[in-house]
PDB file of N, CA, C, O and CB in Angstrom:
ATOM      1  N   MET A   1     107.274  60.122  74.971  1.00  0.00           N
ATOM      2  CA  MET A   1     106.767  61.052  75.917  1.00  0.00           C
ATOM      3  C   MET A   1     107.633  62.457  75.690  1.00  0.00           C
ATOM      4  O   MET A   1     108.833  62.547  75.429  1.00  0.00           O
ATOM      5  CB  MET A   1     106.909  60.411  77.461  1.00  0.00           C
ATOM      6  N   THR A   2     106.648  63.540  75.870  1.00  0.00           N
ATOM      7  CA  THR A   2     107.245  64.973  75.714  1.00  0.00           C
ATOM      8  C   THR A   2     107.320  65.567  77.136  1.00  0.00           C
ATOM      9  O   THR A   2     106.477  65.409  78.019  1.00  0.00           O
ATOM     10  CB  THR A   2     106.303  65.967  74.712  1.00  0.00           C
ATOM     11  N   ASN A   3     108.192  66.108  77.196  1.00  0.00           N
ATOM     12  CA  ASN A   3     108.776  67.084  78.353  1.00  0.00           C
ATOM     13  C   ASN A   3     107.858  68.303  78.218  1.00  0.00           C
ATOM     14  O   ASN A   3     107.896  69.049  77.240  1.00  0.00           O
ATOM     15  CB  ASN A   3     110.503  67.553  78.147  1.00  0.00           C
ATOM     16  N   SER A   4     106.901  68.484  79.421  1.00  0.00           N
ATOM     17  CA  SER A   4     105.953  69.600  79.498  1.00  0.00           C
ATOM     18  C   SER A   4     106.641  70.837  79.621  1.00  0.00           C
ATOM     19  O   SER A   4     106.098  71.824  79.125  1.00  0.00           O
ATOM     20  CB  SER A   4     105.018  69.467  80.607  1.00  0.00           C
ATOM     21  N   SER A   5     107.813  70.972  80.229  1.00  0.00           N
ATOM     22  CA  SER A   5     108.761  71.998  80.244  1.00  0.00           C
ATOM     23  C   SER A   5     109.204  72.694  79.396  1.00  0.00           C
ATOM     24  O   SER A   5     109.696  73.808  79.573  1.00  0.00           O
ATOM     25  CB  SER A   5     109.573  71.731  80.592  1.00  0.00           C
ATOM     26  N   GLU A   6     109.051  71.969  78.102  1.00  0.00           N
ATOM     27  CA  GLU A   6     109.507  72.596  76.735  1.00  0.00           C
ATOM     28  C   GLU A   6     108.244  72.921  75.828  1.00  0.00           C
ATOM     29  O   GLU A   6     108.354  73.264  74.651  1.00  0.00           O
ATOM     30  CB  GLU A   6     110.521  71.530  75.901  1.00  0.00           C
ATOM     31  N   SER A   7     107.137  72.792  76.435  1.00  0.00           N
ATOM     32  CA  SER A   7     105.790  73.078  75.837  1.00  0.00           C
ATOM     33  C   SER A   7     105.784  74.600  75.485  1.00  0.00           C
ATOM     34  O   SER A   7     106.049  75.510  76.271  1.00  0.00           O
ATOM     35  CB  SER A   7     104.555  72.692  76.882  1.00  0.00           C
ATOM     36  N   PRO A   8     105.464  74.713  74.268  1.00  0.00           N
ATOM     37  CA  PRO A   8     105.283  76.211  73.523  1.00  0.00           C
ATOM     38  C   PRO A   8     104.352  77.024  74.542  1.00  0.00           C
ATOM     39  O   PRO A   8     104.606  78.196  74.822  1.00  0.00           O
ATOM     40  CB  PRO A   8     104.441  76.110  71.822  1.00  0.00           C
ATOM     41  N   HIS A   9     103.388  76.416  75.018  1.00  0.00           N
ATOM     42  CA  HIS A   9     102.171  77.029  76.145  1.00  0.00           C
ATOM     43  C   HIS A   9     102.699  77.605  77.241  1.00  0.00           C
ATOM     44  O   HIS A   9     102.290  78.627  77.792  1.00  0.00           O
ATOM     45  CB  HIS A   9     101.180  75.943  76.791  1.00  0.00           C
ATOM     46  N   ARG A  10     103.864  76.748  77.630  1.00  0.00           N
ATOM     47  CA  ARG A  10     104.603  77.121  79.084  1.00  0.00           C
ATOM     48  C   ARG A  10     105.359  78.387  78.788  1.00  0.00           C
ATOM     49  O   ARG A  10     105.469  79.328  79.573  1.00  0.00           O
ATOM     50  CB  ARG A  10     105.752  75.880  79.690  1.00  0.00           C
ATOM     51  N   LYS A  11     105.922  78.313  77.458  1.00  0.00           N
ATOM     52  CA  LYS A  11     106.883  79.489  77.262  1.00  0.00           C
ATOM     53  C   LYS A  11     105.811  80.861  76.992  1.00  0.00           C
ATOM     54  O   LYS A  11     106.318  81.943  77.287  1.00  0.00           O
ATOM     55  CB  LYS A  11     108.035  79.142  75.793  1.00  0.00           C
ATOM     56  N   VAL A  12     104.810  80.889  76.618  1.00  0.00           N
ATOM     57  CA  VAL A  12     103.836  81.949  76.346  1.00  0.00           C
ATOM     58  C   VAL A  12     103.437  82.233  77.699  1.00  0.00           C
ATOM     59  O   VAL A  12     103.258  83.420  77.969  1.00  0.00           O
ATOM     60  CB  VAL A  12     102.618  81.567  75.375  1.00  0.00           C
ATOM     61  N   ASP A  13     103.263  81.380  78.597  1.00  0.00           N
ATOM     62  CA  ASP A  13     102.766  81.624  79.980  1.00  0.00           C
ATOM     63  C   ASP A  13     103.923  82.288  80.921  1.00  0.00           C
ATOM     64  O   ASP A  13     103.784  83.062  81.868  1.00  0.00           O
ATOM     65  CB  ASP A  13     102.259  80.198  80.615  1.00  0.00           C
ATOM     66  N   GLU A  14     104.988  81.795  80.413  1.00  0.00           N
ATOM     67  CA  GLU A  14     106.064  82.592  81.314  1.00  0.00           C
ATOM     68  C   GLU A  14     106.292  83.948  80.981  1.00  0.00           C
ATOM     69  O   GLU A  14     106.505  84.825  81.818  1.00  0.00           O
ATOM     70  CB  GLU A  14     107.419  81.984  81.263  1.00  0.00           C
ATOM     71  N   LYS A  15     106.235  84.175  79.363  1.00  0.00           N
ATOM     72  CA  LYS A  15     106.400  85.504  79.067  1.00  0.00           C
ATOM     73  C   LYS A  15     105.355  86.452  79.664  1.00  0.00           C
ATOM     74  O   LYS A  15     105.621  87.591  80.046  1.00  0.00           O
ATOM     75  CB  LYS A  15     106.434  85.624  77.676  1.00  0.00           C
ATOM     76  N   ALA A  16     104.263  85.939  79.705  1.00  0.00           N
ATOM     77  CA  ALA A  16     102.842  86.598  80.123  1.00  0.00           C
ATOM     78  C   ALA A  16     103.026  86.925  81.401  1.00  0.00           C
ATOM     79  O   ALA A  16     102.613  88.018  81.787  1.00  0.00           O
ATOM     80  CB  ALA A  16     101.525  85.692  80.010  1.00  0.00           C
ATOM     81  N   GLY A  17     103.687  86.026  82.308  1.00  0.00           N
ATOM     82  CA  GLY A  17     103.838  86.269  83.610  1.00  0.00           C
ATOM     83  C   GLY A  17     105.138  87.231  83.804  1.00  0.00           C
ATOM     84  O   GLY A  17     105.163  88.034  84.737  1.00  0.00           O
ATOM     85  N   THR A  18     105.985  87.140  83.080  1.00  0.00           N
ATOM     86  CA  THR A  18     106.993  88.290  83.191  1.00  0.00           C
ATOM     87  C   THR A  18     106.626  89.645  82.788  1.00  0.00           C
ATOM     88  O   THR A  18     107.023  90.651  83.378  1.00  0.00           O
ATOM     89  CB  THR A  18     108.121  87.998  82.431  1.00  0.00           C
ATOM     90  N   ALA A  19     105.845  89.646  81.751  1.00  0.00           N
ATOM     91  CA  ALA A  19     105.311  91.140  81.158  1.00  0.00           C
ATOM     92  C   ALA A  19     104.361  91.523  82.369  1.00  0.00           C
ATOM     93  O   ALA A  19     104.481  92.692  82.735  1.00  0.00           O
ATOM     94  CB  ALA A  19     104.336  91.077  79.460  1.00  0.00           C
ATOM     95  N   GLY A  20     103.467  90.773  83.035  1.00  0.00           N
ATOM     96  CA  GLY A  20     102.666  91.059  83.977  1.00  0.00           C
ATOM     97  C   GLY A  20     103.558  91.543  85.390  1.00  0.00           C
ATOM     98  O   GLY A  20     103.238  92.521  86.065  1.00  0.00           O
ATOM     99  N   LEU A  21     104.575  90.772  85.645  1.00  0.00           N
ATOM    100  CA  LEU A  21     105.363  91.405  87.024  1.00  0.00           C
ATOM    101  C   LEU A  21     106.002  92.721  86.371  1.00  0.00           C
ATOM    102  O   LEU A  21     106.008  93.656  87.172  1.00  0.00           O
ATOM    103  CB  LEU A  21     106.762  90.240  87.792  1.00  0.00           C
ATOM    104  N   GLU A  22     106.513  93.011  85.182  1.00  0.00           N
ATOM    105  CA  GLU A  22     106.860  94.222  84.775  1.00  0.00           C
ATOM    106  C   GLU A  22     106.064  95.282  84.921  1.00  0.00           C
ATOM    107  O   GLU A  22     106.410  96.289  85.539  1.00  0.00           O
ATOM    108  CB  GLU A  22     107.134  94.178  83.689  1.00  0.00           C
ATOM    109  N   GLU A  23     104.975  95.135  84.380  1.00  0.00           N
ATOM    110  CA  GLU A  23     103.778  96.178  84.252  1.00  0.00           C
ATOM    111  C   GLU A  23     103.391  96.352  85.923  1.00  0.00           C
ATOM    112  O   GLU A  23     103.165  97.487  86.341  1.00  0.00           O
ATOM    113  CB  GLU A  23     102.280  95.481  83.162  1.00  0.00           C
ATOM    114  N   ALA A  24     103.335  95.348  86.718  1.00  0.00           N
ATOM    115  CA  ALA A  24     102.983  95.573  88.262  1.00  0.00           C
ATOM    116  C   ALA A  24     104.162  96.479  88.825  1.00  0.00           C
ATOM    117  O   ALA A  24     103.875  97.318  89.678  1.00  0.00           O
ATOM    118  CB  ALA A  24     102.887  94.035  89.174  1.00  0.00           C
ATOM    119  N   ARG A  25     105.425  96.355  88.405  1.00  0.00           N
ATOM    120  CA  ARG A  25     106.652  96.766  89.223  1.00  0.00           C
ATOM    121  C   ARG A  25     106.502  98.245  88.604  1.00  0.00           C
ATOM    122  O   ARG A  25     106.806  99.181  89.343  1.00  0.00           O
ATOM    123  CB  ARG A  25     108.283  95.829  88.929  1.00  0.00           C
ATOM    124  N   LEU A  26     106.072  98.506  87.351  1.00  0.00           N
ATOM    125  CA  LEU A  26     105.852  99.860  86.853  1.00  0.00           C
ATOM    126  C   LEU A  26     104.918 100.510  87.529  1.00  0.00           C
ATOM    127  O   LEU A  26     105.169 101.663  87.881  1.00  0.00           O
ATOM    128  CB  LEU A  26     105.510  99.921  85.550  1.00  0.00           C
ATOM    129  N   ARG A  27     103.761  99.967  87.826  1.00  0.00           N
ATOM    130  CA  ARG A  27     102.648 100.729  88.269  1.00  0.00           C
ATOM    131  C   ARG A  27     103.162 101.047  89.643  1.00  0.00           C
ATOM    132  O   ARG A  27     102.956 102.190  90.050  1.00  0.00           O
ATOM    133  CB  ARG A  27     101.210  99.966  88.212  1.00  0.00           C
ATOM    134  N   GLN A  28     103.801 100.200  90.417  1.00  0.00           N
ATOM    135  CA  GLN A  28     104.068 100.461  91.774  1.00  0.00           C
ATOM    136  C   GLN A  28     105.051 101.714  91.786  1.00  0.00           C
ATOM    137  O   GLN A  28     104.779 102.650  92.538  1.00  0.00           O
ATOM    138  CB  GLN A  28     104.676  99.157  92.493  1.00  0.00           C
ATOM    139  N   GLN A  29     106.019 101.758  91.098  1.00  0.00           N
ATOM    140  CA  GLN A  29     107.078 102.454  90.954  1.00  0.00           C
ATOM    141  C   GLN A  29     106.216 104.061  90.707  1.00  0.00           C
ATOM    142  O   GLN A  29     106.410 105.000  91.480  1.00  0.00           O
ATOM    143  CB  GLN A  29     108.110 101.756  89.665  1.00  0.00           C
ATOM    144  N   ALA A  30     105.342 104.146  89.606  1.00  0.00           N
ATOM    145  CA  ALA A  30     104.649 105.376  89.291  1.00  0.00           C
ATOM    146  C   ALA A  30     104.089 105.902  90.724  1.00  0.00           C
ATOM    147  O   ALA A  30     104.311 107.000  91.233  1.00  0.00           O
ATOM    148  CB  ALA A  30     103.434 105.109  88.148  1.00  0.00           C
ATOM    149  N   ILE A  31     103.287 104.811  91.257  1.00  0.00           N
ATOM    150  CA  ILE A  31     102.463 105.234  92.703  1.00  0.00           C
ATOM    151  C   ILE A  31     103.559 105.998  93.725  1.00  0.00           C
ATOM    152  O   ILE A  31     103.346 107.048  94.331  1.00  0.00           O
ATOM    153  CB  ILE A  31     101.795 103.647  93.608  1.00  0.00           C
ATOM    154  N   GLY A  32     104.663 105.274  93.754  1.00  0.00           N
ATOM    155  CA  GLY A  32     105.815 105.652  94.721  1.00  0.00           C
ATOM    156  C   GLY A  32     106.176 106.990  94.227  1.00  0.00           C
ATOM    157  O   GLY A  32     106.266 107.870  95.083  1.00  0.00           O
ATOM    158  N   VAL A  33     106.414 107.321  92.923  1.00  0.00           N
ATOM    159  CA  VAL A  33     106.835 108.774  92.640  1.00  0.00           C
ATOM    160  C   VAL A  33     105.636 109.621  92.865  1.00  0.00           C
ATOM    161  O   VAL A  33     105.817 110.759  93.297  1.00  0.00           O
ATOM    162  CB  VAL A  33     107.392 108.999  91.134  1.00  0.00           C
ATOM    163  N   LYS A  34     104.407 109.190  92.619  1.00  0.00           N
ATOM    164  CA  LYS A  34     103.449 110.352  93.343  1.00  0.00           C
ATOM    165  C   LYS A  34     103.177 110.619  94.526  1.00  0.00           C
ATOM    166  O   LYS A  34     102.773 111.704  94.945  1.00  0.00           O
ATOM    167  CB  LYS A  34     102.364 110.323  93.081  1.00  0.00           C
ATOM    168  N   LEU A  35     103.429 109.427  95.280  1.00  0.00           N
ATOM    169  CA  LEU A  35     103.230 109.521  96.827  1.00  0.00           C
ATOM    170  C   LEU A  35     104.426 110.312  97.327  1.00  0.00           C
ATOM    171  O   LEU A  35     104.280 110.998  98.338  1.00  0.00           O
ATOM    172  CB  LEU A  35     103.157 108.010  97.592  1.00  0.00           C
ATOM    173  N   ARG A  36     105.385 110.281  96.815  1.00  0.00           N
ATOM    174  CA  ARG A  36     106.676 111.030  97.153  1.00  0.00           C
ATOM    175  C   ARG A  36     106.480 112.529  97.190  1.00  0.00           C
ATOM    176  O   ARG A  36     106.628 113.345  98.100  1.00  0.00           O
ATOM    177  CB  ARG A  36     107.794 110.712  96.112  1.00  0.00           C
ATOM    178  N   HIS A  37     106.067 112.658  95.809  1.00  0.00           N
ATOM    179  CA  HIS A  37     105.577 114.094  95.387  1.00  0.00           C
ATOM    180  C   HIS A  37     104.437 114.690  96.257  1.00  0.00           C
ATOM    181  O   HIS A  37     104.442 115.886  96.546  1.00  0.00           O
ATOM    182  CB  HIS A  37     105.041 114.059  93.895  1.00  0.00           C
ATOM    183  N   MET A  38     103.488 113.869  96.657  1.00  0.00           N
ATOM    184  CA  MET A  38     102.620 114.636  97.454  1.00  0.00           C
ATOM    185  C   MET A  38     103.106 114.816  98.846  1.00  0.00           C
ATOM    186  O   MET A  38     102.727 115.807  99.470  1.00  0.00           O
ATOM    187  CB  MET A  38     101.325 114.045  97.463  1.00  0.00           C
ATOM    188  N   PHE A  39     103.834 114.035  99.343  1.00  0.00           N
ATOM    189  CA  PHE A  39     104.459 114.033 100.759  1.00  0.00           C
ATOM    190  C   PHE A  39     105.194 115.311 100.537  1.00  0.00           C
ATOM    191  O   PHE A  39     104.915 116.242 101.293  1.00  0.00           O
ATOM    192  CB  PHE A  39     105.470 112.653 101.217  1.00  0.00           C
ATOM    193  N   ASP A  40     105.970 115.468  99.740  1.00  0.00           N
ATOM    194  CA  ASP A  40     107.014 117.042  99.390  1.00  0.00           C
ATOM    195  C   ASP A  40     106.251 117.993  99.690  1.00  0.00           C
ATOM    196  O   ASP A  40     106.524 118.859 100.521  1.00  0.00           O
ATOM    197  CB  ASP A  40     107.550 117.449  97.750  1.00  0.00           C
ATOM    198  N   GLU A  41     105.067 117.911  98.942  1.00  0.00           N
ATOM    199  CA  GLU A  41     104.284 119.066  98.911  1.00  0.00           C
ATOM    200  C   GLU A  41     103.730 119.499 100.307  1.00  0.00           C
ATOM    201  O   GLU A  41     103.717 120.645 100.757  1.00  0.00           O
ATOM    202  CB  GLU A  41     103.190 118.841  97.964  1.00  0.00           C
ATOM    203  N   VAL A  42     103.208 118.188 100.992  1.00  0.00           N
ATOM    204  CA  VAL A  42     102.719 118.392 102.181  1.00  0.00           C
ATOM    205  C   VAL A  42     103.859 118.847 103.527  1.00  0.00           C
ATOM    206  O   VAL A  42     103.527 119.509 104.510  1.00  0.00           O
ATOM    207  CB  VAL A  42     101.981 117.090 102.393  1.00  0.00           C
ATOM    208  N   VAL A  43     105.076 118.362 103.286  1.00  0.00           N
ATOM    209  CA  VAL A  43     106.241 119.052 104.130  1.00  0.00           C
ATOM    210  C   VAL A  43     106.417 120.058 103.955  1.00  0.00           C
ATOM    211  O   VAL A  43     106.551 120.673 105.013  1.00  0.00           O
ATOM    212  CB  VAL A  43     107.373 118.694 104.093  1.00  0.00           C
ATOM    213  N   ASN A  44     106.531 120.828 102.836  1.00  0.00           N
ATOM    214  CA  ASN A  44     107.122 121.992 102.316  1.00  0.00           C
ATOM    215  C   ASN A  44     105.949 123.246 102.604  1.00  0.00           C
ATOM    216  O   ASN A  44     106.221 124.447 102.592  1.00  0.00           O
ATOM    217  CB  ASN A  44     107.516 121.718 100.638  1.00  0.00           C
ATOM    218  N   GLU A  45     104.577 122.652 102.864  1.00  0.00           N
ATOM    219  CA  GLU A  45     103.593 123.621 103.431  1.00  0.00           C
ATOM    220  C   GLU A  45     103.816 124.562 104.493  1.00  0.00           C
ATOM    221  O   GLU A  45     104.341 124.029 105.471  1.00  0.00           O
ATOM    222  CB  GLU A  45     102.624 122.980 103.844  1.00  0.00           C
ATOM    223  N   PRO A  46     103.555 125.967 104.633  1.00  0.00           N
ATOM    224  CA  PRO A  46     104.042 126.565 105.753  1.00  0.00           C
ATOM    225  C   PRO A  46     102.870 126.057 106.872  1.00  0.00           C
ATOM    226  O   PRO A  46     101.711 125.734 106.610  1.00  0.00           O
ATOM    227  CB  PRO A  46     104.231 128.263 105.519  1.00  0.00           C
ATOM    228  N   VAL A  47     103.631 126.091 108.405  1.00  0.00           N
ATOM    229  CA  VAL A  47     102.764 126.101 109.535  1.00  0.00           C
ATOM    230  C   VAL A  47     102.122 127.147 109.933  1.00  0.00           C
ATOM    231  O   VAL A  47     102.752 128.110 110.369  1.00  0.00           O
ATOM    232  CB  VAL A  47     103.305 125.762 110.487  1.00  0.00           C
ATOM    233  N   PRO A  48     101.014 127.154 109.871  1.00  0.00           N
ATOM    234  CA  PRO A  48      99.982 128.127 110.440  1.00  0.00           C
ATOM    235  C   PRO A  48     100.433 128.881 111.655  1.00  0.00           C
ATOM    236  O   PRO A  48     100.584 128.174 112.651  1.00  0.00           O
ATOM    237  CB  PRO A  48      98.713 127.394 110.814  1.00  0.00           C
ATOM    238  N   ASP A  49     100.681 130.160 111.792  1.00  0.00           N
ATOM    239  CA  ASP A  49     101.061 130.918 113.080  1.00  0.00           C
ATOM    240  C   ASP A  49     100.126 130.318 114.372  1.00  0.00           C
ATOM    241  O   ASP A  49     100.682 129.996 115.423  1.00  0.00           O
ATOM    242  CB  ASP A  49     100.762 132.661 112.834  1.00  0.00           C
ATOM    243  N   GLU A  50      98.890 130.218 114.222  1.00  0.00           N
ATOM    244  CA  GLU A  50      98.036 129.670 115.187  1.00  0.00           C
ATOM    245  C   GLU A  50      98.510 128.288 115.878  1.00  0.00           C
ATOM    246  O   GLU A  50      98.379 128.031 117.075  1.00  0.00           O
ATOM    247  CB  GLU A  50      96.739 129.495 114.522  1.00  0.00           C
ATOM    248  N   PHE A  51      99.074 127.461 114.918  1.00  0.00           N
ATOM    249  CA  PHE A  51      99.662 126.131 115.466  1.00  0.00           C
ATOM    250  C   PHE A  51     100.944 126.403 115.900  1.00  0.00           C
ATOM    251  O   PHE A  51     101.255 125.739 116.889  1.00  0.00           O
ATOM    252  CB  PHE A  51      99.726 124.968 114.454  1.00  0.00           C
ATOM    253  N   LEU A  52     101.894 127.252 115.440  1.00  0.00           N
ATOM    254  CA  LEU A  52     102.901 127.483 116.297  1.00  0.00           C
ATOM    255  C   LEU A  52     102.670 127.977 117.591  1.00  0.00           C
ATOM    256  O   LEU A  52     103.334 127.481 118.501  1.00  0.00           O
ATOM    257  CB  LEU A  52     103.670 128.221 115.763  1.00  0.00           C
ATOM    258  N   ASP A  53     101.963 128.745 117.815  1.00  0.00           N
ATOM    259  CA  ASP A  53     101.437 129.377 119.028  1.00  0.00           C
ATOM    260  C   ASP A  53     100.863 128.468 120.113  1.00  0.00           C
ATOM    261  O   ASP A  53     100.777 128.753 121.308  1.00  0.00           O
ATOM    262  CB  ASP A  53     100.406 130.302 118.640  1.00  0.00           C
ATOM    263  N   ILE A  54     100.472 127.305 119.512  1.00  0.00           N
ATOM    264  CA  ILE A  54      99.705 126.329 120.414  1.00  0.00           C
ATOM    265  C   ILE A  54     101.080 125.492 120.818  1.00  0.00           C
ATOM    266  O   ILE A  54     101.221 125.241 122.015  1.00  0.00           O
ATOM    267  CB  ILE A  54      98.317 125.323 119.552  1.00  0.00           C
ATOM    268  N   LEU A  55     102.110 125.042 119.884  1.00  0.00           N
ATOM    269  CA  LEU A  55     103.268 124.469 120.221  1.00  0.00           C
ATOM    270  C   LEU A  55     104.149 125.323 121.164  1.00  0.00           C
ATOM    271  O   LEU A  55     104.817 124.724 122.006  1.00  0.00           O
ATOM    272  CB  LEU A  55     103.932 124.144 119.033  1.00  0.00           C
ATOM    273  N   LYS A  56     104.201 126.550 121.100  1.00  0.00           N
ATOM    274  CA  LYS A  56     105.138 127.219 122.032  1.00  0.00           C
ATOM    275  C   LYS A  56     104.582 127.053 123.539  1.00  0.00           C
ATOM    276  O   LYS A  56     105.243 126.741 124.529  1.00  0.00           O
ATOM    277  CB  LYS A  56     105.293 128.813 121.620  1.00  0.00           C
ATOM    278  N   ARG A  57     103.216 127.337 123.466  1.00  0.00           N
ATOM    279  CA  ARG A  57     102.588 127.331 124.696  1.00  0.00           C
ATOM    280  C   ARG A  57     102.836 125.770 125.470  1.00  0.00           C
ATOM    281  O   ARG A  57     103.083 125.627 126.667  1.00  0.00           O
ATOM    282  CB  ARG A  57     100.979 127.711 124.404  1.00  0.00           C
ATOM    283  N   ALA A  58     102.722 124.832 124.608  1.00  0.00           N
ATOM    284  CA  ALA A  58     102.913 123.453 125.050  1.00  0.00           C
ATOM    285  C   ALA A  58     104.234 123.208 125.812  1.00  0.00           C
ATOM    286  O   ALA A  58     104.429 122.722 126.925  1.00  0.00           O
ATOM    287  CB  ALA A  58     102.856 122.547 123.854  1.00  0.00           C
ATOM    288  N   ASP A  59     105.124 123.714 124.833  1.00  0.00           N
ATOM    289  CA  ASP A  59     106.529 123.779 125.193  1.00  0.00           C
ATOM    290  C   ASP A  59     106.942 124.469 126.681  1.00  0.00           C
ATOM    291  O   ASP A  59     107.721 123.965 127.491  1.00  0.00           O
ATOM    292  CB  ASP A  59     107.191 124.574 124.043  1.00  0.00           C
ATOM    293  N   ASN A  60     106.211 125.774 126.837  1.00  0.00           N
ATOM    294  CA  ASN A  60     106.426 126.354 127.991  1.00  0.00           C
ATOM    295  C   ASN A  60     105.843 125.786 129.090  1.00  0.00           C
ATOM    296  O   ASN A  60     106.441 125.736 130.164  1.00  0.00           O
ATOM    297  CB  ASN A  60     106.110 127.522 127.926  1.00  0.00           C
ATOM    298  N   ARG A  61     104.521 125.265 128.907  1.00  0.00           N
ATOM    299  CA  ARG A  61     103.913 124.296 129.992  1.00  0.00           C
ATOM    300  C   ARG A  61     104.839 123.082 130.452  1.00  0.00           C
ATOM    301  O   ARG A  61     105.106 122.911 131.642  1.00  0.00           O
ATOM    302  CB  ARG A  61     102.559 123.654 129.407  1.00  0.00           C
ATOM    303  N   SER A  62     105.257 122.346 129.560  1.00  0.00           N
ATOM    304  CA  SER A  62     106.121 121.271 129.914  1.00  0.00           C
ATOM    305  C   SER A  62     107.362 121.581 130.646  1.00  0.00           C
ATOM    306  O   SER A  62     107.855 120.862 131.515  1.00  0.00           O
ATOM    307  CB  SER A  62     106.462 120.605 128.786  1.00  0.00           C
ATOM    308  N   GLY A  63     107.827 122.700 130.230  1.00  0.00           N
ATOM    309  CA  GLY A  63     108.991 123.125 130.899  1.00  0.00           C
ATOM    310  C   GLY A  63     108.864 123.754 132.351  1.00  0.00           C
ATOM    311  O   GLY A  63     109.713 123.631 133.234  1.00  0.00           O
ATOM    312  N   GLU A  64     107.819 124.360 132.443  1.00  0.00           N
ATOM    313  CA  GLU A  64     107.392 124.573 133.907  1.00  0.00           C
ATOM    314  C   GLU A  64     107.129 123.521 134.809  1.00  0.00           C
ATOM    315  O   GLU A  64     107.406 123.566 136.007  1.00  0.00           O
ATOM    316  CB  GLU A  64     106.281 125.263 133.957  1.00  0.00           C
ATOM    317  N   GLY A  65     106.450 122.324 134.076  1.00  0.00           N
ATOM    318  CA  GLY A  65     106.294 121.117 134.921  1.00  0.00           C
ATOM    319  C   GLY A  65     107.430 120.517 135.740  1.00  0.00           C
ATOM    320  O   GLY A  65     107.333 119.986 136.846  1.00  0.00           O
ATOM    321  N   GLY A  66     108.726 120.728 134.867  1.00  0.00           N
ATOM    322  CA  GLY A  66     109.819 120.005 135.494  1.00  0.00           C
ATOM    323  C   GLY A  66     109.926 118.635 135.193  1.00  0.00           C
ATOM    324  O   GLY A  66     110.610 117.917 135.922  1.00  0.00           O
ATOM    325  N   ALA A  67     109.311 118.156 134.165  1.00  0.00           N
ATOM    326  CA  ALA A  67     109.084 116.696 133.871  1.00  0.00           C
ATOM    327  C   ALA A  67     110.224 115.814 133.423  1.00  0.00           C
ATOM    328  O   ALA A  67     110.027 114.623 133.186  1.00  0.00           O
ATOM    329  CB  ALA A  67     108.109 116.597 132.858  1.00  0.00           C
TER     330      ALA A  67
END
């Protein structure tokens, strides 16, 4: 009787599985790098003056309400 855990097919499957996991990790890492780069670009964009004015007015109103 042969031990199936020592089958050459299983070793090939394990190597393919390991290679597949490594490829998936590399893909996830690349996606993470791209997402961080995109997020950094958005964070570093200037805030439009009109939006800053709206925020200032909202702050003034909330300060007057005494909440």
